[in-house]
C-alpha positions as CSV (number, residue, x, y, z in Angstrom):
1,M,70.1,22.8,95.4
2,D,66.9,21.8,97.4
3,G,63.8,23.5,99.2
4,E,60.4,23.8,98.4
5,D,60.4,27.8,98.5
6,P,62.2,30.3,96.7
7,P,65.1,30.7,96.3
8,F,65.7,27.1,96.7
9,G,68.9,27.1,98.1
10,F,70.3,29.3,95.6
11,S,71.0,32.1,97.8
12,D,70.4,32.7,101.6
13,T,67.9,34.9,101.1
14,A,64.3,34.8,99.2
15,D,65.1,38.5,98.2
16,T,66.8,37.6,94.9
17,W,67.6,40.0,92.1
18,L,65.3,38.1,89.8
19,P,62.1,36.4,91.1
20,M,61.8,32.8,91.3
21,P,58.4,31.3,90.3
22,P,57.1,28.7,93.4
23,D,56.6,25.7,90.6
24,W,60.6,26.2,90.0
25,S,60.8,24.1,93.1
26,A,60.5,21.1,90.7
27,L,63.5,21.9,88.8
28,T,66.0,21.6,92.0
29,V,68.6,19.1,91.9
30,E,67.2,17.6,95.0
31,K,64.0,16.8,92.7
32,Q,65.7,15.9,89.4
33,D,68.3,13.8,90.8
34,G,68.1,10.3,89.6
35,V,64.9,11.4,87.5
36,P,65.6,9.7,83.8
37,G,64.6,12.3,81.1
38,S,65.4,15.6,83.5
39,T,67.2,18.2,82.7
40,L,69.7,17.3,85.2
41,S,70.2,14.1,83.7
42,L,70.7,15.6,80.4
43,F,73.7,17.6,81.4
44,R,75.3,15.1,83.3
45,R,75.0,13.0,80.3
46,A,76.2,15.5,78.5
47,I,79.4,16.6,80.6
48,E,79.8,12.4,80.9
49,L,80.3,12.7,77.2
50,R,82.2,16.1,76.6
51,H,84.6,14.8,79.3
52,G,85.5,11.5,77.4
53,R,86.2,13.9,74.0
54,I,89.9,15.0,73.6
55,D,89.6,16.9,70.5
56,L,86.7,19.0,69.7
57,G,88.2,20.7,66.9
58,D,87.9,24.1,65.7
59,G,84.6,25.8,63.9
60,V,81.7,24.0,62.4
61,Q,80.3,23.4,59.3
62,W,76.4,24.2,58.6
63,Q,74.3,21.6,57.4
64,E,71.4,22.0,55.0
65,T,68.1,21.5,56.8
66,P,64.2,21.9,56.4
67,E,62.4,25.3,57.4
68,G,62.8,25.7,61.8
69,V,65.8,23.2,62.0
70,L,69.3,24.0,62.6
71,A,72.2,21.8,62.4
72,F,75.9,21.7,62.5
73,R,78.7,19.1,62.2
74,G,81.5,20.0,64.4
75,A,85.2,18.8,63.1
76,D,85.1,16.2,66.0
77,G,82.4,14.6,64.1
78,V,79.6,15.2,66.3
79,T,76.4,16.8,64.5
80,C,73.9,18.9,66.7
81,V,70.4,19.3,65.3
82,L,68.2,21.7,67.1
83,N,64.3,21.2,65.9
84,A,62.6,24.7,66.1
85,G,59.9,23.9,63.6
86,T,56.5,22.3,64.6
87,R,57.0,18.7,62.9
88,P,59.3,15.7,64.0
89,V,62.6,15.7,61.5
90,P,64.7,13.0,60.8
91,L,68.2,12.7,62.2
92,P,71.2,12.4,60.0
93,D,72.8,8.6,60.4
94,G,74.8,7.8,63.0
95,E,75.1,7.0,66.6
96,L,72.6,8.9,68.7
97,L,74.9,10.1,71.7
98,I,72.1,12.6,73.7
99,A,68.8,13.7,72.7
100,S,66.9,16.6,74.8
101,E,63.8,14.4,74.2
102,A,62.8,10.9,73.3
103,L,62.8,10.2,69.7
104,L,59.3,10.0,67.7
105,D,59.4,6.8,65.5
106,G,63.6,8.0,65.1
107,A,62.6,11.6,64.5
108,L,63.8,14.5,66.6
109,P,60.3,16.3,68.2
110,P,59.6,19.9,67.9
111,D,61.2,22.0,70.8
112,A,64.3,19.4,71.2
113,A,68.0,18.9,70.1
114,A,70.3,15.8,69.8
115,W,73.7,15.0,69.2
116,I,74.9,12.3,66.6
117,R,78.2,10.9,66.0
């Protein structure tokens, strides 16, 4: 979507059921298109990766993690790690498919997620 003022092209009227703060103008497709590291780029890459996978499998296997970290492995061999802690955490061995933030010396920073194969 686009525009500088709410609702940023998501509606024909500014009278939406939830308010849209003016600073959300930086989050439109128009502003994030082609910007490395943007939320739009992250989701486009995730969809691209998912599109190429045939069998994601059934269920997940929870992994042992430090406090503040969640990790699970799907039947397809992809592990998802979410760091909700306050310090960077090492990632499991494997190929990094995608991460929501740049790694810090190979570790996942706080408030970030990564998918590893």
